[in-house]
C-alpha positions in Angstrom: 14.1 -106.2 165.9 16.1 -106.7 169.1 19.6 -106.3 167.5 18.7 -105.2 164.0 21.6 -103.6 162.1 23.9 -103.6 165.2 27.6 -104.3 164.9 27.7 -107.4 167.1 30.1 -110.1 166.0 29.2 -112.9 168.5 26.1 -113.8 170.5 25.9 -116.3 173.3 22.3 -117.3 174.1 21.2 -118.8 177.4 20.9 -122.6 178.0 17.1 -122.3 178.4 14.7 -122.7 175.5 15.0 -119.7 173.3 12.6 -118.1 170.8 14.1 -115.7 168.2 11.6 -113.1 167.0 11.1 -111.5 163.6 14.1 -109.5 162.3 15.9 -110.0 165.6 19.4 -110.0 163.9 18.4 -108.5 160.6 21.2 -106.6 159.0 23.8 -107.8 161.5 26.4 -108.2 158.7 29.3 -108.5 161.2 27.7 -111.4 163.1 30.0 -114.4 162.7 29.1 -116.6 165.7 25.8 -117.5 167.3 24.9 -120.7 169.2 21.4 -121.9 168.3 21.6 -125.2 170.1 18.7 -124.3 172.4 16.6 -122.3 170.0 13.2 -123.9 169.4 11.5 -121.2 167.3 12.7 -118.7 164.7 10.5 -116.0 163.0 10.6 -114.2 159.7 13.8 -112.3 158.6 15.5 -113.2 161.9 18.9 -113.5 160.2 18.2 -111.5 157.0 21.5 -110.1 155.7 23.8 -111.8 158.3 26.3 -112.3 155.5 29.2 -113.1 157.8 27.6 -116.2 159.4 29.4 -119.4 158.3 27.8 -122.0 160.5 24.4 -122.6 162.2 22.7 -125.4 164.1 19.0 -125.8 163.6 18.7 -129.3 165.1 16.3 -128.3 167.9 14.1 -125.8 166.0 10.5 -127.0 166.1 8.9 -123.9 164.7 9.8 -121.7 161.7 7.5 -118.7 161.3 7.5 -116.2 158.5 9.6 -115.8 155.4 13.2 -115.1 154.3 14.7 -116.1 157.7 18.1 -116.7 156.1 17.9 -114.3 153.1 21.4 -113.1 152.1 23.2 -115.4 154.5 25.4 -116.4 151.6 28.5 -117.6 153.5 27.0 -120.3 155.6 28.9 -123.5 154.8 26.5 -125.9 152.9 25.2 -128.6 155.3 22.7 -131.4 155.6 19.6 -130.3 157.5 17.8 -132.7 159.8 14.6 -131.0 160.9 13.7 -131.6 164.6 11.1 -134.0 165.8 8.1 -131.9 166.9 8.1 -129.7 163.8 4.7 -130.1 162.2 4.6 -127.3 159.6 7.0 -125.7 157.2 5.8 -122.3 156.0 6.3 -120.9 152.5 9.7 -119.3 152.0 10.7 -120.2 155.5 14.0 -121.9 154.5 14.5 -120.1 151.2 18.1 -119.1 150.4 19.5 -121.5 153.0 22.7 -123.3 152.0 21.4 -126.9 152.6 22.6 -129.9 150.6 19.8 -132.2 151.7 16.8 -132.1 154.0 15.4 -134.8 156.3 11.8 -134.2 157.5 10.7 -135.4 161.0 8.0 -138.0 161.5 5.9 -135.3 163.1 5.7 -133.2 159.9 2.2 -133.1 158.6 2.0 -129.8 156.5 4.3 -128.5 153.8 3.7 -125.1 152.3 4.8 -124.7 148.7 7.8 -122.5 148.2 9.4 -123.4 151.5 12.7 -124.3 149.8 13.0 -121.7 147.0 16.5 -120.6 146.0 18.3 -123.3 148.0 21.1 -123.4 145.4 23.0 -126.3 147.0 20.1 -128.6 147.6 20.6 -131.9 145.7 17.7 -134.1 146.7 14.4 -134.0 148.5 12.2 -136.9 149.7 8.8 -135.9 151.0 7.6 -138.5 153.5 4.0 -139.8 153.6 3.6 -138.3 157.1 2.9 -135.1 155.2 -0.9 -135.2 154.7 -1.4 -131.5 153.6 0.3 -129.5 151.0 -0.6 -125.8 150.9 -0.4 -124.4 147.4 0.8 -120.8 147.4 -0.8 -118.2 145.1 2.6 -117.1 144.0 5.5 -119.2 145.2 5.6 -122.9 144.2 8.1 -125.4 143.1 11.9 -125.2 143.3 12.9 -122.0 141.6 16.6 -121.3 142.1 17.5 -124.8 143.4 20.0 -125.1 140.6 21.8 -128.2 142.0 18.7 -130.2 142.5 19.0 -133.7 141.0 16.1 -135.7 142.5 12.7 -135.3 144.0 10.4 -137.9 145.5 6.9 -136.6 146.2 4.4 -138.1 148.7 0.7 -138.6 148.0 -0.3 -135.3 149.4 1.1 -133.5 146.3 -2.0 -133.6 144.0 -1.0 -130.7 141.7 2.2 -129.0 140.6 1.5 -125.3 140.0 3.7 -122.7 138.4 5.8 -120.0 140.0 4.6 -116.4 139.4 1.5 -115.0 137.8 0.1 -113.1 134.9 0.2 -109.3 135.3 -2.1 -106.9 133.6 -1.2 -103.4 132.5 -2.2 -100.9 129.8 0.2 -102.7 127.5 -1.8 -105.9 127.8 -1.1 -109.2 129.6 2.4 -110.1 130.5 3.2 -113.7 131.5 5.7 -113.9 134.5 5.0 -117.5 135.2 7.8 -120.1 135.5 7.2 -123.8 135.7 7.5 -126.0 138.8 11.0 -127.3 137.8 11.9 -124.3 135.7 15.5 -124.3 134.4 16.7 -127.1 136.8 19.2 -128.5 134.4 20.7 -131.0 136.8 17.3 -132.7 137.6 17.5 -136.3 136.5 14.9 -138.2 138.7 11.4 -137.4 139.8 9.0 -139.8 141.5 5.4 -138.7 141.8 2.9 -139.8 144.4 -0.2 -141.8 143.6 -2.7 -138.9 143.8 -1.1 -136.4 141.4 -3.8 -135.1 139.1 -2.6 -131.9 137.5 0.8 -130.6 136.3 0.5 -127.0 135.2 2.1 -125.1 132.3 5.9 -124.9 131.8 6.5 -127.5 134.5 9.7 -128.8 132.9 10.7 -125.7 130.9 14.5 -125.6 130.5 15.2 -128.9 132.2 
């Protein structure tokens, strides 16, 4: 919460390795310029609501912790993301809402948490390498909801099931179904390559495609 909701417009970070904590710049809607070249770790909601940011560099980040790091950073120019060598785990919703066109995973990546790339509306293609040996299925966030530009996905063997997004909710009025399929409403999707160990595709997986 170091600079939360402050009126800063520019931030110059030191040349030494830097860790950015949770909600550090949350609500800094006037922040237009920050140099992340030496940042190695970023925590949840760090740039939540930094709506004036237009450019970021994540080339040296080896640890993303928490959710909604870039939520409401709508004006970042869409870019190709090359995740840094040394990154081993991508948590659920860690890169959600980020304006990436493509993503390249490092050879050190071993664990992918479902929902890490939700609402990446400019994302066109994803290739999951076989260095990923563990896929953590989230109880609520799975698939590519909101990735409206997505055209192709290539899964690695670690993906053994494709679950739905959402859940059933129970009330006095009965059971309401809030589930959406893994590829729900991705109308631009034209190519999917599954791994050899896929065993279960859940309901509504291709609804609206």
